[in-house]
C-alpha positions in Angstrom: -31.9 22.2 46.2 -28.6 22.6 47.6 -27.6 21.2 50.8 -26.3 23.1 53.9 -24.3 21.1 55.9 -24.8 22.5 59.2 -28.6 21.7 59.1 -27.7 18.3 60.2 -25.3 18.9 63.0 -24.1 16.4 64.8 -24.0 18.6 67.8 -27.7 19.2 67.8 -27.8 17.7 71.5 -24.4 19.9 72.5 -25.5 22.7 74.8 -26.9 26.0 73.4 -23.4 28.0 73.4 -21.7 24.9 71.5 -24.5 24.5 69.1 -24.4 28.6 68.2 -20.4 28.1 67.8 -20.4 25.3 65.2 -23.3 26.9 63.3 -21.4 30.2 63.0 -18.4 28.5 62.2 -20.2 26.5 59.5 -22.0 29.4 57.8 -18.8 31.5 57.8 -17.2 28.6 55.6 -20.5 28.1 53.9 -20.2 32.0 52.9 -16.8 31.6 51.8 -17.7 28.9 49.3 -20.6 31.0 48.1 -17.9 33.7 47.4 -16.0 31.2 45.5 -19.0 30.6 43.1 -18.5 33.9 41.7 -15.2 32.5 40.3 -16.6 29.9 39.0 -19.5 31.4 37.6 -16.7 34.0 35.6 -15.0 31.0 34.7 -18.2 29.3 33.3 -19.1 32.8 31.7 -15.6 33.4 29.8 -15.5 29.5 28.4 -19.2 29.6 27.3 -18.7 33.0 25.7 -15.6 31.8 24.0 -17.5 28.6 22.7 -20.0 30.9 21.4 -17.9 33.0 19.5 -16.1 30.2 17.8 -20.1 29.1 16.7 -20.7 32.5 15.1 -22.7 33.8 18.1 -24.3 37.3 17.3 -22.7 40.3 18.8 -24.4 41.3 22.2 -27.2 43.9 22.0 -27.9 47.1 24.4 -30.3 44.2 25.9 -27.7 41.5 26.6 -25.2 44.1 28.0 -27.8 45.7 30.0 -29.5 42.9 31.4 -25.9 41.5 32.5 -25.1 45.1 34.1 -28.4 45.4 35.8 -29.6 41.9 36.8 -25.9 41.4 38.5 -26.8 44.8 40.7 -30.3 43.1 41.6 -28.7 40.1 42.3 -26.3 41.5 44.6 -28.7 42.8 47.1 -30.5 39.4 47.1 -27.0 37.7 47.8 -26.6 40.5 50.6 -29.9 39.8 52.4 -29.8 35.9 52.2 -26.1 36.1 54.0 -27.6 38.3 56.4 -30.4 35.7 57.0 -27.9 32.7 56.9 -25.6 34.0 59.5 -28.6 35.2 61.9 -31.7 32.7 61.5 -31.9 29.7 63.6 -34.7 28.1 61.3 -33.4 25.4 59.3 -36.0 25.9 56.2 -35.1 29.6 56.2 -31.4 28.8 56.4 -31.5 26.3 53.6 -33.7 28.8 51.2 -31.0 31.5 51.8 -28.0 29.2 51.1 -29.7 28.6 47.9 -30.3 31.6 46.7 -27.1 32.7 47.9 -24.9 30.3 45.8 -27.0 30.5 42.7 -27.2 34.0 42.4 -23.6 34.8 43.2 -22.7 32.0 40.7 -25.1 33.8 38.0 -23.3 37.4 38.9 -20.1 35.6 38.2 -21.6 34.5 34.6 -22.7 37.7 33.9 -19.8 39.8 35.1 -17.6 37.4 33.1 -19.4 38.0 30.1 -19.3 41.8 30.4 -15.6 41.3 30.3 -15.5 39.7 27.1 -17.5 42.2 25.5 -15.2 44.8 26.9 -18.3 46.4 28.6 -18.6 48.2 31.9 -19.6 46.0 34.8 -22.1 48.5 35.8 -24.4 51.0 34.8 -23.6 54.5 35.5 -26.9 56.7 34.1 -29.6 54.5 35.9 -30.9 51.3 35.3 -33.5 49.4 32.6 -32.7 51.7 29.7 -32.2 49.3 27.6 -36.1 47.9 28.1 -37.3 49.8 25.0 -39.5 47.2 23.1 -43.1 46.1 23.9 -43.5 42.3 25.6 -45.4 40.0 23.4 -47.4 37.0 24.6 -50.3 36.2 26.6 -48.9 37.4 29.5 -48.0 40.9 27.8 -50.3 41.4 25.2 -51.3 45.1 25.9 -47.9 45.9 28.1 -45.1 47.9 27.1 -41.8 47.9 28.3 -42.4 49.9 31.7 -39.6 52.5 31.6 -39.6 53.3 27.5 -38.7 56.9 28.3 -35.1 56.4 29.5 -33.6 54.9 32.6 -34.8 54.7 36.1 -32.7 55.7 39.5 -34.3 52.1 41.2 -35.3 48.6 40.0 -38.4 46.9 40.8 -38.2 44.9 44.0 -35.3 46.5 45.5 -35.1 46.8 49.4 -34.8 50.0 50.8 -31.7 51.3 52.9 -34.4 51.2 55.8 -35.6 47.9 55.0 -31.9 46.3 54.8 -31.2 48.0 58.3 -34.4 46.2 59.8 -33.3 43.2 58.5 -30.2 43.0 59.9 -31.6 44.3 63.3 -34.4 41.3 63.4 -33.8 38.0 65.0 -35.9 34.9 65.5 -39.2 34.4 63.6 -39.5 38.4 62.9 -36.0 38.0 60.8 -37.4 35.1 59.0 -40.5 36.8 58.0 -38.9 39.9 57.1 -36.7 38.1 55.0 -39.3 36.1 53.3 -41.2 39.1 52.3 -38.2 41.3 51.1 -36.9 38.4 48.7 -40.5 37.8 47.9 -40.4 40.9 46.6 -37.3 41.3 45.4 -37.8 38.0 43.0 -41.1 39.4 41.7 -39.5 42.9 41.1 -36.9 41.0 38.7 -39.2 39.2 36.4 -40.1 41.8 34.3 -36.4 42.4 33.4 -35.8 38.5 33.0 -39.0 37.9 31.0 -37.7 41.0 28.8 -34.0 39.2 28.1 -35.6 36.2 27.3 -37.8 37.7 24.5 -35.3 40.4 23.2 -31.6 39.4 24.1 -29.4 38.4 20.9 -27.0 36.3 22.5 -27.9 32.4 23.3 -25.8 33.0 26.6 -28.2 35.7 27.9 -31.8 34.1 26.5 -30.7 30.8 28.5 -29.4 32.3 31.8 -32.4 34.3 31.9 -34.8 31.3 31.4 -33.1 29.6 34.1 -33.7 32.4 36.5 -37.3 32.6 35.2 -37.7 29.0 36.3 -35.9 29.3 39.8 -37.5 32.5 41.0 -40.7 31.7 39.9 -40.5 28.5 42.0 -38.6 30.0 44.8 -41.7 33.0 44.7 -44.1 29.9 45.3 -42.0 28.5 47.9 -42.3 31.9 50.0 -45.3 32.7 49.5 -46.5 29.4 51.0 -44.1 29.9 54.1 -45.4 33.3 54.5 -49.1 31.9 55.0 -47.5 29.0 57.3 -46.4 31.7 59.7 -49.3 33.8 59.2 -47.8 36.7 57.3 -48.6 38.2 53.7 -46.6 39.4 51.1 -45.3 43.1 50.9 -46.7 45.1 47.8 -44.6 45.5 44.7 -44.8 49.0 44.5 
């Protein structure tokens, strides 16, 4: 995991007001650095795609484009929730997880947006989400499962927090904030996995298959961690539906 500098703050023995001031200043710097991650991601994405074009990489399919658009939007909400908790939580374990999610997913947004620019495609969909998932899944985990939205785009992606959920997260504090964050983020991760798994199987470009594989490994690992953290706090995951 990434290291959050203010988790080992040398002012830990200072008065509470000073500790809080230092923590918030450090958090602001961390968030500015995370915003820079999206620019780094764009640069990496552009460079990778240019190299791929030089090696006769296939043209992006509807899956490559749709995944980049929809997963950018899905990630953006995770970044938003992580930012709220990075500022509001005082739990070092929660803040470290939020920092990792924020920086990782912001960087991945940058890469996907960079590819969309190179492909001369819109940065987001305008007629609903997941309409690009039109083929059945294969493998032991998907033997009898077809892509869940073959009839066309849908208004909301699985796992997304509602406006009321986000408002509750912003208003929460202390252990209640930490628990709600874990519940919302775990559901968010689980909701995005069908799109990630679909891209691994059906994307045409190496770039999308590779980033989807990275997302799968990272988010499954984080989901296991969050499940454990919820259990430690005596809380249960939220239902996906």
